[in-house]
One Martini backbone bead per residue (centre of mass of N, CA, C, O) as a GRO file, in nm:
protein
  384
    1MET     BB    1   0.053   0.065  -0.019
    2ILE     BB    2   0.298   0.252  -0.014
    3VAL     BB    3   0.372   0.214  -0.309
    4PHE     BB    4   0.108   0.321  -0.426
    5LEU     BB    5   0.111   0.604  -0.294
    6THR     BB    6   0.387   0.681  -0.419
    7LEU     BB    7   0.308   0.664  -0.713
    8CYS     BB    8   0.090   0.876  -0.692
    9TYR     BB    9   0.283   1.101  -0.608
   10CYS     BB   10   0.475   1.086  -0.863
   11ALA     BB   11   0.252   1.161  -1.062
   12LEU     BB   12   0.184   1.435  -0.935
   13LEU     BB   13   0.467   1.552  -0.951
   14ALA     BB   14   0.503   1.532  -1.259
   15GLY     BB   15   0.270   1.731  -1.320
   16LEU     BB   16   0.388   1.973  -1.165
   17VAL     BB   17   0.651   1.992  -1.331
   18LYS     BB   18   0.538   2.012  -1.619
   19PHE     BB   19   0.362   2.284  -1.523
   20ARG     BB   20   0.556   2.453  -1.331
   21ILE     BB   21   0.477   2.457  -1.019
   22VAL     BB   22   0.734   2.296  -0.965
   23PRO     BB   23   1.061   2.240  -0.894
   24PHE     BB   24   1.334   2.024  -1.012
   25ASN     BB   25   1.482   1.961  -0.739
   26ALA     BB   26   1.624   1.809  -0.479
   27PHE     BB   27   1.382   1.801  -0.294
   28TRP     BB   28   1.177   1.674  -0.507
   29LYS     BB   29   1.349   1.425  -0.562
   30LEU     BB   30   1.329   1.330  -0.233
   31SER     BB   31   1.022   1.337  -0.157
   32PRO     BB   32   0.935   1.032  -0.189
   33VAL     BB   33   1.089   0.943   0.064
   34LEU     BB   34   0.954   1.131   0.265
   35TRP     BB   35   0.668   1.021   0.201
   36MET     BB   36   0.717   0.733   0.304
   37VAL     BB   37   0.788   0.812   0.599
   38VAL     BB   38   0.527   0.956   0.672
   39LEU     BB   39   0.334   0.724   0.616
   40PHE     BB   40   0.467   0.526   0.816
   41VAL     BB   41   0.434   0.707   1.077
   42VAL     BB   42   0.132   0.833   1.050
   43LEU     BB   43  -0.023   0.562   0.941
   44PHE     BB   44   0.095   0.258   0.947
   45ILE     BB   45   0.163   0.231   1.247
   46PRO     BB   46  -0.120   0.315   1.373
   47MET     BB   47  -0.289   0.100   1.211
   48GLN     BB   48  -0.202  -0.162   1.368
   49TRP     BB   49  -0.411  -0.066   1.621
   50GLY     BB   50  -0.660   0.083   1.474
   51ALA     BB   51  -0.652  -0.151   1.218
   52PRO     BB   52  -0.634  -0.453   1.250
   53SER     BB   53  -0.479  -0.744   1.088
   54GLY     BB   54  -0.569  -1.081   0.955
   55PRO     BB   55  -0.598  -1.403   0.943
   56ILE     BB   56  -0.845  -1.644   0.860
   57ARG     BB   57  -1.073  -1.894   1.009
   58LEU     BB   58  -1.303  -2.159   0.967
   59TYR     BB   59  -1.436  -2.320   1.229
   60GLN     BB   60  -1.518  -2.671   1.313
   61ASN     BB   61  -1.706  -2.870   1.484
   62VAL     BB   62  -1.661  -3.215   1.604
   63VAL     BB   63  -1.853  -3.494   1.659
   64GLU     BB   64  -1.821  -3.775   1.862
   65ILE     BB   65  -1.954  -4.086   1.806
   66VAL     BB   66  -2.094  -4.249   2.096
   67PRO     BB   67  -2.237  -4.507   2.226
   68ASN     BB   68  -2.440  -4.620   2.504
   69VAL     BB   69  -2.393  -4.903   2.364
   70THR     BB   70  -2.328  -5.249   2.311
   71GLY     BB   71  -2.264  -5.386   1.972
   72GLU     BB   72  -2.410  -5.480   1.666
   73VAL     BB   73  -2.413  -5.368   1.353
   74THR     BB   74  -2.695  -5.353   1.116
   75GLU     BB   75  -2.703  -5.029   1.032
   76VAL     BB   76  -2.610  -4.770   0.765
   77PRO     BB   77  -2.803  -4.505   0.627
   78VAL     BB   78  -2.569  -4.323   0.575
   79LYS     BB   79  -2.395  -4.052   0.406
   80PRO     BB   80  -2.141  -3.878   0.320
   81LEU     BB   81  -2.213  -3.530   0.305
   82VAL     BB   82  -2.511  -3.556   0.388
   83PRO     BB   83  -2.774  -3.400   0.484
   84LEU     BB   84  -2.902  -3.359   0.824
   85ALA     BB   85  -3.128  -3.406   1.061
   86LYS     BB   86  -3.238  -3.390   1.360
   87GLY     BB   87  -3.262  -3.744   1.448
   88ALA     BB   88  -3.126  -3.897   1.257
   89GLU     BB   89  -3.010  -4.184   1.140
   90LEU     BB   90  -2.691  -4.343   1.166
   91PHE     BB   91  -2.720  -4.616   1.350
   92LYS     BB   92  -2.750  -4.968   1.423
   93ILE     BB   93  -2.830  -5.188   1.686
   94ASP     BB   94  -2.868  -5.478   1.814
   95PRO     BB   95  -3.182  -5.537   2.001
   96THR     BB   96  -3.214  -5.820   2.131
   97PRO     BB   97  -3.086  -5.802   2.422
   98PHE     BB   98  -3.258  -5.546   2.505
   99GLN     BB   99  -3.540  -5.666   2.467
  100ALA     BB  100  -3.495  -5.893   2.676
  101ALA     BB  101  -3.453  -5.696   2.922
  102VAL     BB  102  -3.731  -5.572   2.907
  103ASP     BB  103  -3.903  -5.829   2.934
  104GLN     BB  104  -3.783  -5.910   3.209
  105SER     BB  105  -3.860  -5.649   3.367
  106ARG     BB  106  -4.168  -5.664   3.321
  107ALA     BB  107  -4.211  -5.932   3.456
  108ALA     BB  108  -4.091  -5.860   3.739
  109LEU     BB  109  -4.288  -5.621   3.781
  110ALA     BB  110  -4.557  -5.782   3.769
  111GLU     BB  111  -4.483  -5.974   3.999
  112ALA     BB  112  -4.450  -5.754   4.216
  113ARG     BB  113  -4.727  -5.626   4.199
  114GLN     BB  114  -4.879  -5.900   4.278
  115ALA     BB  115  -4.724  -5.923   4.561
  116VAL     BB  116  -4.843  -5.689   4.736
  117PRO     BB  117  -5.111  -5.820   4.832
  118GLN     BB  118  -4.964  -6.061   4.961
  119LEU     BB  119  -4.823  -5.897   5.175
  120GLY     BB  120  -5.081  -5.806   5.317
  121ALA     BB  121  -5.180  -6.101   5.380
  122ALA     BB  122  -4.925  -6.172   5.546
  123LEU     BB  123  -4.969  -5.952   5.761
  124GLU     BB  124  -5.238  -6.047   5.861
  125ALA     BB  125  -5.152  -6.338   5.939
  126ALA     BB  126  -4.926  -6.251   6.133
  127SER     BB  127  -5.120  -6.094   6.327
  128ALA     BB  128  -5.302  -6.334   6.393
  129ALA     BB  129  -5.070  -6.510   6.515
  130VAL     BB  130  -5.003  -6.322   6.741
  131ALA     BB  131  -5.276  -6.326   6.883
  132GLU     BB  132  -5.276  -6.635   6.927
  133ALA     BB  133  -5.008  -6.643   7.086
  134GLU     BB  134  -5.102  -6.466   7.316
  135ALA     BB  135  -5.339  -6.638   7.408
  136LEU     BB  136  -5.173  -6.890   7.466
  137ARG     BB  137  -4.985  -6.760   7.674
  138ASP     BB  138  -5.205  -6.677   7.869
  139ARG     BB  139  -5.318  -6.959   7.932
  140SER     BB  140  -5.050  -7.085   8.026
  141LYS     BB  141  -5.004  -6.886   8.254
  142ASP     BB  142  -5.261  -6.935   8.417
  143GLU     BB  143  -5.227  -7.238   8.452
  144PHE     BB  144  -4.962  -7.228   8.604
  145GLU     BB  145  -5.048  -7.033   8.830
  146ARG     BB  146  -5.282  -7.205   8.943
  147LEU     BB  147  -5.114  -7.452   9.031
  148GLN     BB  148  -4.908  -7.301   9.207
  149THR     BB  149  -5.112  -7.176   9.405
  150ALA     BB  150  -5.243  -7.435   9.512
  151ASN     BB  151  -4.979  -7.555   9.640
  152GLU     BB  152  -4.919  -7.322   9.828
  153ASN     BB  153  -5.184  -7.337   9.990
  154ALA     BB  154  -5.140  -7.623  10.093
  155ARG     BB  155  -4.883  -7.566  10.255
  156SER     BB  156  -5.011  -7.347  10.441
  157ALA     BB  157  -5.232  -7.563  10.557
  158GLY     BB  158  -5.066  -7.844  10.612
  159ASN     BB  159  -5.090  -8.008  10.363
  160ARG     BB  160  -4.932  -8.291  10.241
  161SER     BB  161  -5.120  -8.291  10.010
  162LEU     BB  162  -5.127  -8.193   9.694
  163ALA     BB  163  -5.316  -8.077   9.442
  164PHE     BB  164  -5.051  -8.107   9.263
  165SER     BB  165  -4.824  -8.220   9.087
  166GLU     BB  166  -4.501  -8.150   8.992
  167SER     BB  167  -4.534  -8.242   8.700
  168ASP     BB  168  -4.771  -8.063   8.625
  169VAL     BB  169  -4.635  -7.794   8.679
  170GLU     BB  170  -4.391  -7.834   8.491
  171GLN     BB  171  -4.567  -7.863   8.233
  172ARG     BB  172  -4.688  -7.579   8.250
  173ARG     BB  173  -4.424  -7.426   8.237
  174LEU     BB  174  -4.326  -7.530   7.961
  175THR     BB  175  -4.571  -7.433   7.805
  176TYR     BB  176  -4.527  -7.136   7.866
  177ILE     BB  177  -4.240  -7.109   7.735
  178ALA     BB  178  -4.333  -7.201   7.454
  179SER     BB  179  -4.536  -6.968   7.409
  180GLU     BB  180  -4.322  -6.743   7.423
  181ALA     BB  181  -4.159  -6.842   7.170
  182SER     BB  182  -4.393  -6.826   6.973
  183LEU     BB  183  -4.440  -6.523   7.004
  184SER     BB  184  -4.167  -6.429   6.906
  185ARG     BB  185  -4.191  -6.549   6.623
  186ALA     BB  186  -4.445  -6.400   6.541
  187LEU     BB  187  -4.331  -6.111   6.574
  188ALA     BB  188  -4.105  -6.138   6.370
  189THR     BB  189  -4.287  -6.214   6.122
  190ALA     BB  190  -4.454  -5.946   6.140
  191GLU     BB  191  -4.217  -5.750   6.101
  192GLN     BB  192  -4.135  -5.848   5.823
  193ALA     BB  193  -4.414  -5.802   5.684
  194SER     BB  194  -4.425  -5.502   5.746
  195LEU     BB  195  -4.165  -5.419   5.592
  196ALA     BB  196  -4.248  -5.529   5.313
  197TYR     BB  197  -4.520  -5.364   5.288
  198ASN     BB  198  -4.423  -5.057   5.406
  199SER     BB  199  -4.198  -5.042   5.201
  200ASN     BB  200  -4.150  -4.707   5.057
  201ILE     BB  201  -4.165  -4.477   4.767
  202ASP     BB  202  -4.399  -4.260   4.731
  203GLY     BB  203  -4.604  -4.520   4.772
  204VAL     BB  204  -4.392  -4.730   4.671
  205ASN     BB  205  -4.268  -5.018   4.651
  206THR     BB  206  -3.949  -5.093   4.653
  207THR     BB  207  -3.946  -5.327   4.456
  208VAL     BB  208  -4.112  -5.179   4.242
  209ALA     BB  209  -3.918  -4.936   4.212
  210ARG     BB  210  -3.671  -5.086   4.122
  211LEU     BB  211  -3.797  -5.229   3.872
  212GLU     BB  212  -3.874  -4.965   3.729
  213ALA     BB  213  -3.589  -4.860   3.697
  214GLU     BB  214  -3.487  -5.105   3.536
  215LEU     BB  215  -3.684  -5.061   3.299
  216ARG     BB  216  -3.591  -4.774   3.218
  217ARG     BB  217  -3.308  -4.864   3.149
  218ALA     BB  218  -3.379  -5.079   2.939
  219GLU     BB  219  -3.531  -4.881   2.749
  220PHE     BB  220  -3.297  -4.692   2.698
  221ASN     BB  221  -3.109  -4.895   2.570
  222LEU     BB  222  -3.296  -4.964   2.337
  223GLU     BB  223  -3.300  -4.674   2.216
  224GLN     BB  224  -2.974  -4.665   2.180
  225THR     BB  225  -2.964  -4.856   1.915
  226ILE     BB  226  -3.038  -4.567   1.800
  227VAL     BB  227  -2.839  -4.348   1.633
  228ARG     BB  228  -2.839  -3.995   1.645
  229ALA     BB  229  -2.854  -3.687   1.547
  230PRO     BB  230  -2.771  -3.395   1.737
  231SER     BB  231  -2.802  -3.230   1.457
  232ASP     BB  232  -2.753  -3.036   1.211
  233GLY     BB  233  -2.580  -3.212   0.939
  234PHE     BB  234  -2.281  -3.423   0.890
  235VAL     BB  235  -2.088  -3.683   0.762
  236VAL     BB  236  -1.751  -3.801   0.817
  237SER     BB  237  -1.555  -4.049   0.764
  238LEU     BB  238  -1.706  -4.321   0.666
  239THR     BB  239  -1.646  -4.667   0.807
  240LEU     BB  240  -1.895  -4.788   0.901
  241GLN     BB  241  -2.030  -5.126   0.934
  242PRO     BB  242  -2.192  -5.393   0.901
  243GLY     BB  243  -2.085  -5.612   1.181
  244GLN     BB  244  -1.974  -5.409   1.359
  245ARG     BB  245  -1.833  -5.356   1.676
  246VAL     BB  246  -1.957  -5.158   1.941
  247ALA     BB  247  -1.863  -4.917   2.201
  248ASN     BB  248  -1.861  -4.756   2.525
  249LEU     BB  249  -1.594  -4.553   2.445
  250PRO     BB  250  -1.441  -4.255   2.505
  251LEU     BB  251  -1.161  -4.324   2.328
  252ARG     BB  252  -1.384  -4.412   2.104
  253SER     BB  253  -1.485  -4.344   1.779
  254TRP     BB  254  -1.732  -4.420   1.503
  255MET     BB  255  -1.815  -4.108   1.429
  256ALA     BB  256  -1.827  -3.808   1.231
  257PHE     BB  257  -1.989  -3.493   1.325
  258VAL     BB  258  -2.123  -3.198   1.153
  259PRO     BB  259  -2.235  -2.907   1.272
  260TYR     BB  260  -2.363  -2.615   1.156
  261GLU     BB  261  -2.371  -2.408   1.416
  262GLN     BB  262  -2.051  -2.482   1.494
  263ARG     BB  263  -1.913  -2.179   1.414
  264ARG     BB  264  -1.585  -2.010   1.377
  265LEU     BB  265  -1.459  -1.683   1.325
  266VAL     BB  266  -1.101  -1.640   1.301
  267VAL     BB  267  -0.862  -1.391   1.398
  268ALA     BB  268  -0.513  -1.320   1.373
  269VAL     BB  269  -0.361  -1.129   1.633
  270PRO     BB  270  -0.128  -0.949   1.749
  271GLN     BB  271  -0.065  -0.839   2.064
  272SER     BB  272   0.026  -0.539   1.980
  273ARG     BB  273  -0.281  -0.510   1.823
  274LEU     BB  274  -0.508  -0.571   2.079
  275ARG     BB  275  -0.562  -0.334   2.289
  276PHE     BB  276  -0.833  -0.201   2.120
  277VAL     BB  277  -0.996  -0.448   2.123
  278ARG     BB  278  -1.355  -0.493   2.102
  279GLU     BB  279  -1.663  -0.557   2.143
  280GLN     BB  280  -1.865  -0.465   1.867
  281GLN     BB  281  -1.679  -0.409   1.657
  282GLN     BB  282  -1.591  -0.334   1.347
  283ALA     BB  283  -1.576  -0.540   1.041
  284GLU     BB  284  -1.377  -0.706   0.779
  285VAL     BB  285  -1.425  -0.957   0.517
  286THR     BB  286  -1.228  -1.199   0.334
  287PHE     BB  287  -1.252  -1.455   0.075
  288ALA     BB  288  -1.118  -1.684  -0.137
  289HIS     BB  289  -1.409  -1.799  -0.211
  290PHE     BB  290  -1.477  -1.461  -0.253
  291PRO     BB  291  -1.388  -1.286  -0.486
  292GLY     BB  292  -1.433  -0.929  -0.450
  293LYS     BB  293  -1.543  -0.957  -0.145
  294VAL     BB  294  -1.707  -0.778   0.122
  295PHE     BB  295  -1.767  -0.838   0.475
  296GLU     BB  296  -1.959  -0.790   0.740
  297ALA     BB  297  -1.862  -0.733   1.089
  298ILE     BB  298  -1.814  -0.846   1.433
  299VAL     BB  299  -1.700  -0.848   1.757
  300GLU     BB  300  -1.762  -1.121   1.975
  301GLU     BB  301  -1.455  -1.220   2.069
  302VAL     BB  302  -1.184  -1.239   2.299
  303ILE     BB  303  -0.936  -1.459   2.325
  304PRO     BB  304  -0.756  -1.515   2.643
  305ILE     BB  305  -0.606  -1.747   2.468
  306ASN     BB  306  -0.336  -1.974   2.381
  307ALA     BB  307  -0.141  -2.240   2.307
  308ALA     BB  308   0.107  -2.128   2.482
  309ALA     BB  309  -0.072  -2.148   2.767
  310GLN     BB  310  -0.081  -2.446   2.774
  311VAL     BB  311  -0.107  -2.702   3.031
  312PRO     BB  312  -0.048  -3.011   3.083
  313PRO     BB  313  -0.212  -3.275   3.278
  314ASN     BB  314   0.103  -3.420   3.390
  315GLY     BB  315   0.305  -3.257   3.606
  316VAL     BB  316   0.469  -3.094   3.391
  317LEU     BB  317   0.679  -2.854   3.346
  318PRO     BB  318   0.741  -2.605   3.153
  319SER     BB  319   0.967  -2.490   2.920
  320LEU     BB  320   1.126  -2.183   2.889
  321ALA     BB  321   1.293  -2.254   2.620
  322GLN     BB  322   1.007  -2.258   2.436
  323LEU     BB  323   0.975  -1.966   2.407
  324SER     BB  324   0.846  -1.730   2.240
  325GLY     BB  325   0.761  -1.454   2.140
  326PRO     BB  326   0.570  -1.167   2.254
  327ASN     BB  327   0.390  -1.180   1.956
  328GLU     BB  328   0.163  -1.366   1.989
  329LEU     BB  329  -0.109  -1.496   1.866
  330MET     BB  330  -0.448  -1.398   1.867
  331GLY     BB  331  -0.796  -1.452   1.915
  332VAL     BB  332  -1.076  -1.340   1.708
  333VAL     BB  333  -1.416  -1.330   1.711
  334LEU     BB  334  -1.642  -1.340   1.440
  335LYS     BB  335  -1.948  -1.181   1.295
  336LEU     BB  336  -2.164  -1.202   1.058
  337THR     BB  337  -2.412  -0.950   0.927
  338ASP     BB  338  -2.493  -0.959   0.598
  339SER     BB  339  -2.512  -1.299   0.619
  340ALA     BB  340  -2.675  -1.567   0.746
  341ASP     BB  341  -2.613  -1.794   0.502
  342LEU     BB  342  -2.296  -1.803   0.464
  343TYR     BB  343  -2.196  -2.040   0.636
  344SER     BB  344  -2.316  -2.263   0.448
  345GLU     BB  345  -2.122  -2.170   0.190
  346ILE     BB  346  -1.876  -2.216   0.368
  347PRO     BB  347  -1.613  -2.386   0.412
  348ALA     BB  348  -1.444  -2.553   0.620
  349GLY     BB  349  -1.132  -2.372   0.647
  350ALA     BB  350  -1.160  -2.113   0.542
  351GLY     BB  351  -0.986  -1.832   0.405
  352GLY     BB  352  -0.838  -1.495   0.484
  353THR     BB  353  -0.933  -1.155   0.565
  354ALA     BB  354  -0.911  -0.918   0.840
  355ALA     BB  355  -1.068  -0.614   0.981
  356ILE     BB  356  -1.033  -0.394   1.261
  357TYR     BB  357  -1.231  -0.122   1.403
  358THR     BB  358  -1.142   0.093   1.615
  359ASN     BB  359  -1.127   0.381   1.845
  360SER     BB  360  -0.841   0.415   1.714
  361VAL     BB  361  -0.714   0.587   1.478
  362GLN     BB  362  -0.950   0.651   1.256
  363PRO     BB  363  -0.803   0.772   0.989
  364THR     BB  364  -0.679   0.480   0.911
  365HIS     BB  365  -0.930   0.318   0.805
  366ILE     BB  366  -0.924   0.395   0.503
  367ILE     BB  367  -0.670   0.236   0.440
  368ARG     BB  368  -0.777  -0.046   0.525
  369LYS     BB  369  -1.018  -0.051   0.325
  370VAL     BB  370  -0.842  -0.045   0.077
  371MET     BB  371  -0.676  -0.306   0.144
  372ILE     BB  372  -0.912  -0.509   0.170
  373ARG     BB  373  -1.003  -0.470  -0.128
  374MET     BB  374  -0.746  -0.555  -0.260
  375ASP     BB  375  -0.757  -0.844  -0.149
  376ALA     BB  376  -1.018  -0.925  -0.285
  377TRP     BB  377  -0.908  -0.891  -0.581
  378LEU     BB  378  -0.651  -1.073  -0.550
  379ASN     BB  379  -0.811  -1.345  -0.533
  380TYR     BB  380  -0.814  -1.386  -0.846
  381ILE     BB  381  -0.489  -1.431  -0.844
  382ILE     BB  382  -0.381  -1.413  -0.517
  383PRO     BB  383  -0.452  -1.596  -0.277
  384ASN     BB  384  -0.429  -1.576   0.079
   0.00000   0.00000   0.00000
């Protein structure tokens, strides 16, 4: 751009000399050099932070498709690079074992639900057994105490012959002790029946609730045998084939899916030119894919970190000897404003040039606007 403006100045100077408006002396002969220095100091150096520019790249997130269940692939209905709607089938896993798990859970749940009334009946029977055991214990106790009291009265009266034999009294005592043990067993059985019947979560028997949860999990696993597109997009690098076995392994993906909406247009700006860049500032973008065109944009986000700042989570300190220069490139996210459908027309990875117009040194913006348009037209000949 400096050369272009200098050539314009030389053409103007030649015209002024030809028409004898200025003399062609040593000063005017050296004036083009002075002109270049003035342009460089007054315009082009301030323009680097007043209207910073840099290369752009359209980045695209790629979703790694990992199924939630493990099994054999039976069908892959998609084709690579063909647009898909959200929820479209990507591939299917053999549902046979998962359907069997659902059927088994449903049968167990039905059996448990039928058993709940039986638990109530068992509790009633256990309660009746407790009442019967208590009545038997009371009768045995009364009979034992009656015989024991009669013998004691006979001894007090000086009667040498007892009312009842010692063996009869001992037999009543053993019967009473046995009835106490029977009552204890009946009470334990009733307690167990009560716990089984009254154990519930939000009014639902715990066994039934557990089996309902197992059924929901089995139904979820069955649904997951059909792997669907997480959003609108397309599949790339499709190598999955029917008969291949897939697994729910986070370290291994089975298909790469490209969502349309997750694209970011990033311009690389040196740190020395970034200090006046703010969100919502105006910008202009050119793409090699669209030569001769300049697109309006705004600054959406200034990324506060770059790759040089990342420390791997392995416990090893980074080596300071690997530090690069202080002017590492930083990323600025731009958003196109004059064409909402343009993102779908630009291939991911497309490059070009962008210029950001800050609130500093605004007179230099006109030079940057001219330069960005020159870049756009040069894309016909020498794409950036």
